[in-house]
PDB file of N, CA, C and O in Angstrom:
ATOM      1  N   MET A   1       0.550  73.243 -33.492  1.00  0.00           N
ATOM      2  CA  MET A   1       1.943  73.420 -33.802  1.00  0.00           C
ATOM      3  C   MET A   1       2.286  72.554 -35.013  1.00  0.00           C
ATOM      4  O   MET A   1       2.017  71.352 -35.029  1.00  0.00           O
ATOM      5  N   LYS A   2       2.874  73.173 -36.010  1.00  0.00           N
ATOM      6  CA  LYS A   2       3.230  72.478 -37.245  1.00  0.00           C
ATOM      7  C   LYS A   2       4.547  71.731 -37.076  1.00  0.00           C
ATOM      8  O   LYS A   2       5.340  72.044 -36.188  1.00  0.00           O
ATOM      9  N   GLN A   3       4.769  70.751 -37.929  1.00  0.00           N
ATOM     10  CA  GLN A   3       5.990  69.948 -37.860  1.00  0.00           C
ATOM     11  C   GLN A   3       7.228  70.817 -38.098  1.00  0.00           C
ATOM     12  O   GLN A   3       8.264  70.597 -37.470  1.00  0.00           O
ATOM     13  N   ALA A   4       7.133  71.795 -38.992  1.00  0.00           N
ATOM     14  CA  ALA A   4       8.267  72.682 -39.259  1.00  0.00           C
ATOM     15  C   ALA A   4       8.649  73.472 -38.003  1.00  0.00           C
ATOM     16  O   ALA A   4       9.830  73.709 -37.748  1.00  0.00           O
ATOM     17  N   GLU A   5       7.654  73.871 -37.232  1.00  0.00           N
ATOM     18  CA  GLU A   5       7.922  74.590 -35.983  1.00  0.00           C
ATOM     19  C   GLU A   5       8.598  73.683 -34.972  1.00  0.00           C
ATOM     20  O   GLU A   5       9.461  74.130 -34.216  1.00  0.00           O
ATOM     21  N   VAL A   6       8.220  72.421 -34.950  1.00  0.00           N
ATOM     22  CA  VAL A   6       8.796  71.462 -34.009  1.00  0.00           C
ATOM     23  C   VAL A   6      10.269  71.231 -34.335  1.00  0.00           C
ATOM     24  O   VAL A   6      11.096  71.133 -33.428  1.00  0.00           O
ATOM     25  N   LYS A   7      10.596  71.144 -35.603  1.00  0.00           N
ATOM     26  CA  LYS A   7      11.976  70.893 -36.013  1.00  0.00           C
ATOM     27  C   LYS A   7      12.911  72.028 -35.611  1.00  0.00           C
ATOM     28  O   LYS A   7      14.107  71.797 -35.433  1.00  0.00           O
ATOM     29  N   GLU A   8      12.402  73.241 -35.464  1.00  0.00           N
ATOM     30  CA  GLU A   8      13.220  74.386 -35.100  1.00  0.00           C
ATOM     31  C   GLU A   8      13.572  74.405 -33.616  1.00  0.00           C
ATOM     32  O   GLU A   8      14.517  75.086 -33.220  1.00  0.00           O
ATOM     33  N   LEU A   9      12.830  73.669 -32.787  1.00  0.00           N
ATOM     34  CA  LEU A   9      13.063  73.664 -31.350  1.00  0.00           C
ATOM     35  C   LEU A   9      14.282  72.817 -30.993  1.00  0.00           C
ATOM     36  O   LEU A   9      14.640  71.885 -31.714  1.00  0.00           O
ATOM     37  N   THR A  10      14.916  73.156 -29.865  1.00  0.00           N
ATOM     38  CA  THR A  10      16.015  72.331 -29.382  1.00  0.00           C
ATOM     39  C   THR A  10      15.432  71.125 -28.647  1.00  0.00           C
ATOM     40  O   THR A  10      14.241  71.089 -28.340  1.00  0.00           O
ATOM     41  N   THR A  11      16.278  70.149 -28.371  1.00  0.00           N
ATOM     42  CA  THR A  11      15.821  68.937 -27.697  1.00  0.00           C
ATOM     43  C   THR A  11      15.275  69.265 -26.303  1.00  0.00           C
ATOM     44  O   THR A  11      14.246  68.725 -25.897  1.00  0.00           O
ATOM     45  N   ALA A  12      15.952  70.135 -25.582  1.00  0.00           N
ATOM     46  CA  ALA A  12      15.485  70.510 -24.244  1.00  0.00           C
ATOM     47  C   ALA A  12      14.129  71.216 -24.316  1.00  0.00           C
ATOM     48  O   ALA A  12      13.258  70.986 -23.476  1.00  0.00           O
ATOM     49  N   GLU A  13      13.957  72.070 -25.316  1.00  0.00           N
ATOM     50  CA  GLU A  13      12.674  72.770 -25.479  1.00  0.00           C
ATOM     51  C   GLU A  13      11.562  71.782 -25.804  1.00  0.00           C
ATOM     52  O   GLU A  13      10.435  71.935 -25.331  1.00  0.00           O
ATOM     53  N   ILE A  14      11.872  70.774 -26.605  1.00  0.00           N
ATOM     54  CA  ILE A  14      10.860  69.762 -26.948  1.00  0.00           C
ATOM     55  C   ILE A  14      10.436  68.998 -25.702  1.00  0.00           C
ATOM     56  O   ILE A  14       9.245  68.778 -25.482  1.00  0.00           O
ATOM     57  N   GLN A  15      11.406  68.593 -24.888  1.00  0.00           N
ATOM     58  CA  GLN A  15      11.079  67.850 -23.666  1.00  0.00           C
ATOM     59  C   GLN A  15      10.236  68.695 -22.723  1.00  0.00           C
ATOM     60  O   GLN A  15       9.287  68.198 -22.117  1.00  0.00           O
ATOM     61  N   GLU A  16      10.582  69.966 -22.599  1.00  0.00           N
ATOM     62  CA  GLU A  16       9.819  70.874 -21.749  1.00  0.00           C
ATOM     63  C   GLU A  16       8.405  71.059 -22.295  1.00  0.00           C
ATOM     64  O   GLU A  16       7.436  71.080 -21.536  1.00  0.00           O
ATOM     65  N   ARG A  17       8.298  71.190 -23.595  1.00  0.00           N
ATOM     66  CA  ARG A  17       6.997  71.392 -24.244  1.00  0.00           C
ATOM     67  C   ARG A  17       6.110  70.156 -24.098  1.00  0.00           C
ATOM     68  O   ARG A  17       4.900  70.282 -23.913  1.00  0.00           O
ATOM     69  N   ILE A  18       6.707  68.953 -24.181  1.00  0.00           N
ATOM     70  CA  ILE A  18       5.937  67.716 -23.999  1.00  0.00           C
ATOM     71  C   ILE A  18       5.340  67.676 -22.595  1.00  0.00           C
ATOM     72  O   ILE A  18       4.164  67.354 -22.428  1.00  0.00           O
ATOM     73  N   ALA A  19       6.143  68.000 -21.590  1.00  0.00           N
ATOM     74  CA  ALA A  19       5.652  67.998 -20.214  1.00  0.00           C
ATOM     75  C   ALA A  19       4.508  69.003 -20.038  1.00  0.00           C
ATOM     76  O   ALA A  19       3.506  68.706 -19.387  1.00  0.00           O
ATOM     77  N   THR A  20       4.664  70.174 -20.614  1.00  0.00           N
ATOM     78  CA  THR A  20       3.629  71.200 -20.518  1.00  0.00           C
ATOM     79  C   THR A  20       2.347  70.751 -21.213  1.00  0.00           C
ATOM     80  O   THR A  20       1.255  70.892 -20.662  1.00  0.00           O
ATOM     81  N   GLU A  21       2.481  70.217 -22.410  1.00  0.00           N
ATOM     82  CA  GLU A  21       1.308  69.781 -23.171  1.00  0.00           C
ATOM     83  C   GLU A  21       0.590  68.621 -22.485  1.00  0.00           C
ATOM     84  O   GLU A  21      -0.640  68.563 -22.499  1.00  0.00           O
ATOM     85  N   LYS A  22       1.342  67.699 -21.887  1.00  0.00           N
ATOM     86  CA  LYS A  22       0.712  66.581 -21.181  1.00  0.00           C
ATOM     87  C   LYS A  22      -0.079  67.071 -19.975  1.00  0.00           C
ATOM     88  O   LYS A  22      -1.185  66.597 -19.717  1.00  0.00           O
ATOM     89  N   ALA A  23       0.491  68.026 -19.236  1.00  0.00           N
ATOM     90  CA  ALA A  23      -0.223  68.586 -18.084  1.00  0.00           C
ATOM     91  C   ALA A  23      -1.491  69.306 -18.540  1.00  0.00           C
ATOM     92  O   ALA A  23      -2.537  69.207 -17.900  1.00  0.00           O
ATOM     93  N   ASN A  24      -1.383  70.023 -19.644  1.00  0.00           N
ATOM     94  CA  ASN A  24      -2.533  70.727 -20.200  1.00  0.00           C
ATOM     95  C   ASN A  24      -3.614  69.734 -20.646  1.00  0.00           C
ATOM     96  O   ASN A  24      -4.803  69.974 -20.439  1.00  0.00           O
ATOM     97  N   LEU A  25      -3.200  68.628 -21.252  1.00  0.00           N
ATOM     98  CA  LEU A  25      -4.149  67.615 -21.712  1.00  0.00           C
ATOM     99  C   LEU A  25      -4.897  66.986 -20.537  1.00  0.00           C
ATOM    100  O   LEU A  25      -6.111  66.795 -20.603  1.00  0.00           O
ATOM    101  N   VAL A  26      -4.177  66.666 -19.471  1.00  0.00           N
ATOM    102  CA  VAL A  26      -4.821  66.086 -18.287  1.00  0.00           C
ATOM    103  C   VAL A  26      -5.834  67.065 -17.707  1.00  0.00           C
ATOM    104  O   VAL A  26      -6.936  66.674 -17.321  1.00  0.00           O
ATOM    105  N   ARG A  27      -5.454  68.346 -17.647  1.00  0.00           N
ATOM    106  CA  ARG A  27      -6.352  69.364 -17.118  1.00  0.00           C
ATOM    107  C   ARG A  27      -7.600  69.489 -17.990  1.00  0.00           C
ATOM    108  O   ARG A  27      -8.715  69.598 -17.481  1.00  0.00           O
ATOM    109  N   MET A  28      -7.400  69.471 -19.309  1.00  0.00           N
ATOM    110  CA  MET A  28      -8.555  69.590 -20.215  1.00  0.00           C
ATOM    111  C   MET A  28      -9.490  68.391 -20.076  1.00  0.00           C
ATOM    112  O   MET A  28     -10.710  68.554 -20.060  1.00  0.00           O
ATOM    113  N   LYS A  29      -8.925  67.189 -19.977  1.00  0.00           N
ATOM    114  CA  LYS A  29      -9.765  65.993 -19.825  1.00  0.00           C
ATOM    115  C   LYS A  29     -10.563  66.044 -18.536  1.00  0.00           C
ATOM    116  O   LYS A  29     -11.741  65.690 -18.514  1.00  0.00           O
ATOM    117  N   LEU A  30      -9.921  66.485 -17.459  1.00  0.00           N
ATOM    118  CA  LEU A  30     -10.613  66.581 -16.178  1.00  0.00           C
ATOM    119  C   LEU A  30     -11.734  67.607 -16.248  1.00  0.00           C
ATOM    120  O   LEU A  30     -12.852  67.348 -15.801  1.00  0.00           O
ATOM    121  N   ASN A  31     -11.434  68.765 -16.807  1.00  0.00           N
ATOM    122  CA  ASN A  31     -12.464  69.798 -16.947  1.00  0.00           C
ATOM    123  C   ASN A  31     -13.602  69.344 -17.846  1.00  0.00           C
ATOM    124  O   ASN A  31     -14.763  69.677 -17.606  1.00  0.00           O
ATOM    125  N   HIS A  32     -13.268  68.582 -18.885  1.00  0.00           N
ATOM    126  CA  HIS A  32     -14.300  68.108 -19.806  1.00  0.00           C
ATOM    127  C   HIS A  32     -15.202  67.076 -19.134  1.00  0.00           C
ATOM    128  O   HIS A  32     -16.392  67.007 -19.440  1.00  0.00           O
ATOM    129  N   SER A  33     -14.654  66.278 -18.230  1.00  0.00           N
ATOM    130  CA  SER A  33     -15.479  65.286 -17.547  1.00  0.00           C
ATOM    131  C   SER A  33     -16.428  65.944 -16.546  1.00  0.00           C
ATOM    132  O   SER A  33     -17.524  65.442 -16.297  1.00  0.00           O
ATOM    133  N   ILE A  34     -16.000  67.061 -15.980  1.00  0.00           N
ATOM    134  CA  ILE A  34     -16.848  67.768 -15.022  1.00  0.00           C
ATOM    135  C   ILE A  34     -17.922  68.575 -15.744  1.00  0.00           C
ATOM    136  O   ILE A  34     -19.113  68.433 -15.466  1.00  0.00           O
ATOM    137  N   SER A  35     -17.493  69.411 -16.660  1.00  0.00           N
ATOM    138  CA  SER A  35     -18.435  70.191 -17.462  1.00  0.00           C
ATOM    139  C   SER A  35     -17.881  70.246 -18.882  1.00  0.00           C
ATOM    140  O   SER A  35     -16.695  70.523 -19.064  1.00  0.00           O
ATOM    141  N   PRO A  36     -18.698  69.993 -19.872  1.00  0.00           N
ATOM    142  CA  PRO A  36     -18.212  69.909 -21.250  1.00  0.00           C
ATOM    143  C   PRO A  36     -17.474  71.174 -21.694  1.00  0.00           C
ATOM    144  O   PRO A  36     -17.875  72.295 -21.378  1.00  0.00           O
ATOM    145  N   LEU A  37     -16.384  70.958 -22.436  1.00  0.00           N
ATOM    146  CA  LEU A  37     -15.627  72.070 -22.994  1.00  0.00           C
ATOM    147  C   LEU A  37     -16.426  72.719 -24.121  1.00  0.00           C
ATOM    148  O   LEU A  37     -17.286  72.084 -24.731  1.00  0.00           O
ATOM    149  N   ASP A  38     -16.135  73.976 -24.386  1.00  0.00           N
ATOM    150  CA  ASP A  38     -16.775  74.659 -25.499  1.00  0.00           C
ATOM    151  C   ASP A  38     -16.374  74.008 -26.819  1.00  0.00           C
ATOM    152  O   ASP A  38     -17.191  73.860 -27.728  1.00  0.00           O
ATOM    153  N   ASN A  39     -15.111  73.626 -26.906  1.00  0.00           N
ATOM    154  CA  ASN A  39     -14.610  73.003 -28.128  1.00  0.00           C
ATOM    155  C   ASN A  39     -13.847  71.728 -27.756  1.00  0.00           C
ATOM    156  O   ASN A  39     -12.649  71.795 -27.478  1.00  0.00           O
ATOM    157  N   PRO A  40     -14.515  70.568 -27.744  1.00  0.00           N
ATOM    158  CA  PRO A  40     -13.854  69.331 -27.354  1.00  0.00           C
ATOM    159  C   PRO A  40     -12.758  68.875 -28.331  1.00  0.00           C
ATOM    160  O   PRO A  40     -11.986  67.969 -28.017  1.00  0.00           O
ATOM    161  N   LEU A  41     -12.691  69.495 -29.501  1.00  0.00           N
ATOM    162  CA  LEU A  41     -11.622  69.141 -30.432  1.00  0.00           C
ATOM    163  C   LEU A  41     -10.262  69.604 -29.931  1.00  0.00           C
ATOM    164  O   LEU A  41      -9.235  69.184 -30.466  1.00  0.00           O
ATOM    165  N   GLN A  42     -10.233  70.456 -28.920  1.00  0.00           N
ATOM    166  CA  GLN A  42      -8.977  70.890 -28.323  1.00  0.00           C
ATOM    167  C   GLN A  42      -8.211  69.699 -27.751  1.00  0.00           C
ATOM    168  O   GLN A  42      -6.981  69.681 -27.778  1.00  0.00           O
ATOM    169  N   ILE A  43      -8.927  68.713 -27.238  1.00  0.00           N
ATOM    170  CA  ILE A  43      -8.297  67.511 -26.693  1.00  0.00           C
ATOM    171  C   ILE A  43      -7.573  66.766 -27.808  1.00  0.00           C
ATOM    172  O   ILE A  43      -6.437  66.323 -27.635  1.00  0.00           O
ATOM    173  N   LYS A  44      -8.230  66.632 -28.938  1.00  0.00           N
ATOM    174  CA  LYS A  44      -7.634  65.952 -30.089  1.00  0.00           C
ATOM    175  C   LYS A  44      -6.384  66.690 -30.579  1.00  0.00           C
ATOM    176  O   LYS A  44      -5.368  66.068 -30.887  1.00  0.00           O
ATOM    177  N   VAL A  45      -6.469  67.999 -30.647  1.00  0.00           N
ATOM    178  CA  VAL A  45      -5.337  68.814 -31.099  1.00  0.00           C
ATOM    179  C   VAL A  45      -4.165  68.665 -30.134  1.00  0.00           C
ATOM    180  O   VAL A  45      -3.016  68.561 -30.566  1.00  0.00           O
ATOM    181  N   ALA A  46      -4.443  68.653 -28.841  1.00  0.00           N
ATOM    182  CA  ALA A  46      -3.383  68.514 -27.835  1.00  0.00           C
ATOM    183  C   ALA A  46      -2.699  67.160 -27.964  1.00  0.00           C
ATOM    184  O   ALA A  46      -1.474  67.075 -27.871  1.00  0.00           O
ATOM    185  N   ARG A  47      -3.478  66.099 -28.178  1.00  0.00           N
ATOM    186  CA  ARG A  47      -2.893  64.762 -28.351  1.00  0.00           C
ATOM    187  C   ARG A  47      -1.984  64.715 -29.571  1.00  0.00           C
ATOM    188  O   ARG A  47      -0.897  64.141 -29.517  1.00  0.00           O
ATOM    189  N   LYS A  48      -2.424  65.313 -30.660  1.00  0.00           N
ATOM    190  CA  LYS A  48      -1.625  65.319 -31.887  1.00  0.00           C
ATOM    191  C   LYS A  48      -0.344  66.135 -31.712  1.00  0.00           C
ATOM    192  O   LYS A  48       0.704  65.771 -32.244  1.00  0.00           O
ATOM    193  N   THR A  49      -0.429  67.225 -30.974  1.00  0.00           N
ATOM    194  CA  THR A  49       0.760  68.031 -30.716  1.00  0.00           C
ATOM    195  C   THR A  49       1.786  67.241 -29.906  1.00  0.00           C
ATOM    196  O   THR A  49       2.981  67.280 -30.199  1.00  0.00           O
ATOM    197  N   ILE A  50       1.315  66.531 -28.895  1.00  0.00           N
ATOM    198  CA  ILE A  50       2.206  65.697 -28.087  1.00  0.00           C
ATOM    199  C   ILE A  50       2.849  64.629 -28.960  1.00  0.00           C
ATOM    200  O   ILE A  50       4.040  64.350 -28.827  1.00  0.00           O
ATOM    201  N   ALA A  51       2.074  64.036 -29.844  1.00  0.00           N
ATOM    202  CA  ALA A  51       2.604  63.002 -30.736  1.00  0.00           C
ATOM    203  C   ALA A  51       3.660  63.571 -31.677  1.00  0.00           C
ATOM    204  O   ALA A  51       4.679  62.926 -31.923  1.00  0.00           O
ATOM    205  N   ARG A  52       3.429  64.763 -32.202  1.00  0.00           N
ATOM    206  CA  ARG A  52       4.419  65.396 -33.085  1.00  0.00           C
ATOM    207  C   ARG A  52       5.723  65.651 -32.345  1.00  0.00           C
ATOM    208  O   ARG A  52       6.805  65.383 -32.866  1.00  0.00           O
ATOM    209  N   LEU A  53       5.614  66.164 -31.138  1.00  0.00           N
ATOM    210  CA  LEU A  53       6.800  66.445 -30.343  1.00  0.00           C
ATOM    211  C   LEU A  53       7.555  65.164 -29.999  1.00  0.00           C
ATOM    212  O   LEU A  53       8.782  65.116 -30.093  1.00  0.00           O
ATOM    213  N   ALA A  54       6.823  64.132 -29.605  1.00  0.00           N
ATOM    214  CA  ALA A  54       7.454  62.862 -29.245  1.00  0.00           C
ATOM    215  C   ALA A  54       8.113  62.216 -30.459  1.00  0.00           C
ATOM    216  O   ALA A  54       9.178  61.612 -30.337  1.00  0.00           O
ATOM    217  N   THR A  55       7.497  62.338 -31.608  1.00  0.00           N
ATOM    218  CA  THR A  55       8.060  61.772 -32.832  1.00  0.00           C
ATOM    219  C   THR A  55       9.369  62.456 -33.185  1.00  0.00           C
ATOM    220  O   THR A  55      10.343  61.787 -33.529  1.00  0.00           O
ATOM    221  N   GLU A  56       9.404  63.757 -33.104  1.00  0.00           N
ATOM    222  CA  GLU A  56      10.633  64.499 -33.410  1.00  0.00           C
ATOM    223  C   GLU A  56      11.738  64.145 -32.409  1.00  0.00           C
ATOM    224  O   GLU A  56      12.899  63.989 -32.787  1.00  0.00           O
ATOM    225  N   LEU A  57      11.372  64.020 -31.143  1.00  0.00           N
ATOM    226  CA  LEU A  57      12.347  63.652 -30.118  1.00  0.00           C
ATOM    227  C   LEU A  57      12.919  62.264 -30.389  1.00  0.00           C
ATOM    228  O   LEU A  57      14.124  62.049 -30.253  1.00  0.00           O
ATOM    229  N   ARG A  58      12.075  61.345 -30.763  1.00  0.00           N
ATOM    230  CA  ARG A  58      12.513  59.981 -31.056  1.00  0.00           C
ATOM    231  C   ARG A  58      13.405  59.955 -32.312  1.00  0.00           C
ATOM    232  O   ARG A  58      14.395  59.223 -32.342  1.00  0.00           O
ATOM    233  N   GLN A  59      13.075  60.728 -33.327  1.00  0.00           N
ATOM    234  CA  GLN A  59      13.898  60.790 -34.530  1.00  0.00           C
ATOM    235  C   GLN A  59      15.285  61.311 -34.205  1.00  0.00           C
ATOM    236  O   GLN A  59      16.280  60.825 -34.742  1.00  0.00           O
ATOM    237  N   ARG A  60      15.348  62.289 -33.334  1.00  0.00           N
ATOM    238  CA  ARG A  60      16.660  62.826 -32.939  1.00  0.00           C
ATOM    239  C   ARG A  60      17.478  61.810 -32.184  1.00  0.00           C
ATOM    240  O   ARG A  60      18.696  61.744 -32.350  1.00  0.00           O
ATOM    241  N   GLU A  61      16.805  60.990 -31.330  1.00  0.00           N
ATOM    242  CA  GLU A  61      17.520  59.937 -30.610  1.00  0.00           C
ATOM    243  C   GLU A  61      18.075  58.891 -31.579  1.00  0.00           C
ATOM    244  O   GLU A  61      19.187  58.400 -31.387  1.00  0.00           O
ATOM    245  N   LEU A  62      17.329  58.556 -32.592  1.00  0.00           N
ATOM    246  CA  LEU A  62      17.761  57.531 -33.538  1.00  0.00           C
ATOM    247  C   LEU A  62      18.877  58.002 -34.453  1.00  0.00           C
ATOM    248  O   LEU A  62      19.692  57.197 -34.905  1.00  0.00           O
ATOM    249  N   THR A  63      18.922  59.291 -34.728  1.00  0.00           N
ATOM    250  CA  THR A  63      19.951  59.799 -35.639  1.00  0.00           C
ATOM    251  C   THR A  63      21.288  60.027 -34.950  1.00  0.00           C
ATOM    252  O   THR A  63      22.300  60.234 -35.619  1.00  0.00           O
ATOM    253  N   LYS A  64      21.306  59.993 -33.624  1.00  0.00           N
ATOM    254  CA  LYS A  64      22.574  60.191 -32.900  1.00  0.00           C
ATOM    255  C   LYS A  64      23.489  59.000 -33.023  1.00  0.00           C
ATOM    256  O   LYS A  64      24.591  59.009 -32.474  1.00  0.00           O
TER     257      LYS A  64
END
């Protein structure tokens, strides 16, 4: 997810998306520990997506 796409989301959508992405990340890590993922870079991408969403959420809190 690109930063421009994140900026278009509402605050509620960002919070919902963060929760979804975190659950997905935990699931991927667990699956990777049991049997290796086909593409372990998915974990890295998920972490970066969560960081982008959290950064945008924090910027919105500071600008209020």
